[in-house]
C-alpha positions in Angstrom: 0.0 0.0 0.0 1.3 3.5 -0.9 1.1 6.4 1.6 -1.4 9.1 0.7 -2.9 12.1 2.4 -5.9 11.4 4.6 -8.1 13.8 2.6 -7.6 11.7 -0.6 -9.6 8.6 -1.6 -8.0 5.3 -2.4 -9.3 3.6 -5.6 -6.9 0.6 -5.3 -3.4 0.0 -4.0 -1.7 2.1 -6.6 -4.3 4.8 -7.4 -5.7 7.6 -5.3 -7.7 10.8 -6.0 -8.6 14.0 -4.1 -12.3 13.8 -4.9 -15.1 11.3 -4.1 -14.8 8.3 -6.5 -18.4 8.7 -7.6 -17.4 12.1 -9.2 -15.2 10.3 -11.8 -16.1 11.3 -15.3 -16.3 8.8 -18.2 -13.3 8.9 -20.4 -11.6 11.8 -18.6 -11.9 10.4 -15.1 -10.8 13.6 -13.3 -13.5 16.1 -12.7 -12.6 19.8 -12.9 -10.6 20.7 -9.8 -9.7 17.0 -9.2 -6.4 15.2 -9.3 -5.5 11.6 -9.9 -2.1 10.0 -8.9 -1.4 6.5 -9.7 1.6 4.1 -10.2 2.4 2.0 -13.2 5.0 -0.8 -13.3 7.3 -0.9 -16.3 5.8 -2.4 -19.4 7.5 -5.6 -20.5 8.6 -4.2 -23.9 10.4 -1.2 -22.2 14.1 -1.9 -21.5 15.1 1.2 -19.6 13.9 4.4 -18.0 15.1 6.3 -21.0 13.2 4.0 -23.4 10.0 4.5 -21.4 10.3 8.3 -21.4 11.0 8.3 -25.2 8.0 6.0 -25.8 5.6 8.2 -23.8 6.6 11.7 -25.0 4.7 11.6 -28.3 1.5 11.3 -26.4 1.9 14.8 -25.1 0.9 17.8 -27.2 3.4 20.1 -25.4 6.2 19.3 -22.9 6.9 22.0 -20.3 10.0 20.4 -18.8 12.0 17.2 -18.4 14.3 17.2 -15.4 16.1 15.0 -13.0 14.7 15.1 -9.5 16.7 14.9 -6.3 14.8 13.8 -3.2 17.6 13.9 -0.6 17.1 11.4 2.2 14.3 9.5 0.5 16.3 6.9 -1.4 19.9 5.7 -1.2 21.5 8.0 -3.9 23.5 5.2 -5.7 20.4 3.1 -6.2 17.8 5.5 -7.6 17.0 7.8 -10.5 13.9 10.0 -10.9 13.1 11.9 -14.1 10.0 14.2 -14.2 8.3 14.9 -17.5 5.6 17.7 -17.2 3.3 18.4 -20.2 -0.2 18.6 -21.6 -2.3 16.5 -23.8 -5.6 18.0 -25.0 -7.2 19.5 -21.9 -5.2 17.6 -19.3 -1.8 18.2 -17.7 0.3 15.2 -16.9 3.3 15.0 -14.6 5.1 11.7 -14.9 7.9 10.7 -12.5 9.8 7.8 -14.0 11.6 6.2 -11.0 14.3 3.5 -10.9 15.0 2.0 -7.5 17.5 -0.9 -7.2 16.9 -1.9 -10.8 13.1 -1.7 -10.5 11.3 0.8 -12.8 7.9 2.4 -12.3 6.1 5.6 -13.3 4.2 7.8 -10.8 1.6 9.7 -12.8 -0.3 12.9 -11.8 -3.3 13.9 -14.0 -5.2 17.2 -13.6 -7.0 19.7 -15.8 -4.5 22.0 -17.6 -6.1 25.1 -16.0 -5.8 23.7 -12.5 -3.8 26.2 -10.3 -3.0 23.6 -7.7 -0.5 21.6 -9.7 2.3 22.5 -7.3 0.3 21.3 -4.4 -0.4 18.0 -6.1 3.2 17.7 -7.0 4.0 18.0 -3.3 1.7 15.1 -2.6 3.4 13.1 -5.3 6.9 13.9 -4.0 6.2 13.9 -0.2 4.0 10.9 0.1 5.0 8.3 -2.6 8.7 8.2 -2.0 8.2 7.1 1.6 7.6 3.5 0.3 9.7 3.2 -2.8 10.5 -0.4 -2.4 6.9 -1.4 -1.9 6.0 0.6 -5.1 8.9 -0.9 -7.0 7.6 -4.4 -6.3 4.5 -4.0 -8.5 5.7 -6.8 -10.8 8.3 -5.2 -13.1 11.7 -6.6 -13.7 
């Protein structure tokens, strides 16, 4: 189980939202003012963190930034890598944190409406809560 703020709702062990689950919209899932954070294990066909990022980038209409993230004290530095890709696709903004911990690779996704002014707040949830259990997240079945 991944750590999450008490005010957020758990949909399953790797997906939580800041709105009541019954407010989910068909197709888009996130209602206006809502945020969704979930974790995906590495797809079998992806060989490396760099491959996964390159595979996913074409799905974004615009990329705001791609940067390496340092979370001091959260992971042993020699055993982790975090790359954040921030961009938009249609009306939604996606922040993907591609994480490698001890050879395990996963993606922590944040999805909000592109006009949402609370993106930084949601990023704090992503960075402050999820890294507390990186090895649990990294055991979601990837190799």
